[in-house]
N, C-alpha and C positions, 0 to 999 in steps of 0.2 A: 394450688391453694384455693380452696373453696370458701366462700363467705356466705353467711346466712344472715340476712338483715330483716329486722322486725321493727315496725313503727306503730306506736299507740299514742293516742291523744286524749286528754281529759279537759273538759271545760270546768273552770273553778270560779265560784263567786267569791273571790277574795283578791286582795291586791298582790301584785308580783312580790312585794316585800314579805307578805305573810306566807306565800307559797315558798319563797326562798328560805325563810326561817325554818319551816318544817322540813323541807328537802335536805337542808344541810345540818340538821341537828342529829348527829350520830348517837348521842346519848339516849335519845328517845326512840330511835329506830326499832329496837327490839320490841318495845311496847306498841309501836304504831303499825309496823308492816306485817301483814299476814305471812306466815311461813318463816319469818326470821326468828331464830331461837337464841341467837347470841351475836354480840358485837364486842370485839376486843380492839381497842385503839392501840396501834403499834408504833406510829411515828408521825411527826409533823404537828402542825397547829390543830385546833379543834376542827377546822375545815378550811382547806386551802391547798394550793398546788404542793404536792409532796405528802399530804395526809395519807396515811395507810392504816387499814384496819382489816381484821379477820372477821368475815361475816359468815355465820352459820345459818343455813336454811334447811327446812325439811321439804324435800322433793322426792317424788316417786316412793314415798313411804320411809325414806332414810334421810339422815342429816348429812350434809356436805358443807365443807368450809372452803372459802376462797379468800385470798388476800386481795383486797381492792385498793387502788391507788388513784388519787385525784391528780389528773394531768393537765386540766385546764379549768379556769374559773373566770367568769365575767359576772360579777355579783348582780343578783336579781334578774339575770338574763339567761345564763347558760353555764353548764359544767359538764366535764367529761371525765369518766373513770375507765381504768383498765384493770384487767386481771388475766393471769395466765395459769392454765391448769391442764394437765394430761395432753399436752401437745396442741392445745387451743389457746388462742388469744381472744379475749372478750373485750369489747369496747361498748360502754353505755354512755349515752349522752342525754342530757335534759335541756330543754329550751322553754323558757317562759315568755309568752307573747301577750301583752296587754290587749284586752278586748273591751267592748262597751259595758259588759256586765262583770268584769273581773279580769280573768286571764285564761289562757290556754296553756296547758303543760304538755309538751310533747316529749316522749321517751323513745330513743332510738337504741337498738341493741344489735350488735353484730358479733357473731362468732366465726373466727377464721382459723382453719386448721393450719398449723405451722409446719409440721413434718408428719407425713403419713405414708405408710406403705400401701400397696394395693388393697390388702385385706382391711386395713383401717378405713380407707376411703369407701370401700364397699359397705362396711358396717355403718359408717356415718351416713351414707346415702339412704340406706334402708331405715335407719332410726330418725332421720331428719324430720319427717312430718310429725311424729310423736313429740320430739323435742321442741319443735317450733310451736305446736299447740299448747304444750305445758308452759313454755316460756311466755307466750303471749298472754295466757290466762294469769300467770303470776304478775306480769307487767301491769295488766288491767287492775288487778287487785291492789297492787302497790299505789298506782295513781289514784284510785278511788279512796284509799286510806289517807293519802296525802291531801286530797281535796277536802275530805271530812275534817281533818285536823286544821287545815288552813282556814276553812270557812268558820269553824268554831272559834278560832283565834281572832277572826275579823269581826265576829258578832258582838 
């Protein structure tokens, strides 16, 4: 099983509370996050452990949907999400750390192949650099959008 980990950080001039409110507002995610074309709430509270939703994003010129589930929540500090698709298990974590000028929002992403034959592992190894670059760019765009919204709400 190979894991691919990516970490991106964004400084935000807003309170952890303002960042948390933006980060956990699934109803506004489609309008806020670049590339997200749809959010469909499937189960659980508005946001908490057990919340599930189908998120559709446009990547590589096509739309793809994944079912996301909240598996951990520490309000105004951190949250963790998981998704499984095509033999991969994805884990996304967010951590909010107070700073002198607001806070830092760190996003961690890990994709781990669950079951793969030799050919799938080979293709995965060849495509990994491209997938990593695209994923990192999307993560940076998401964090920048969250920062803009949280800073606007704090103003």
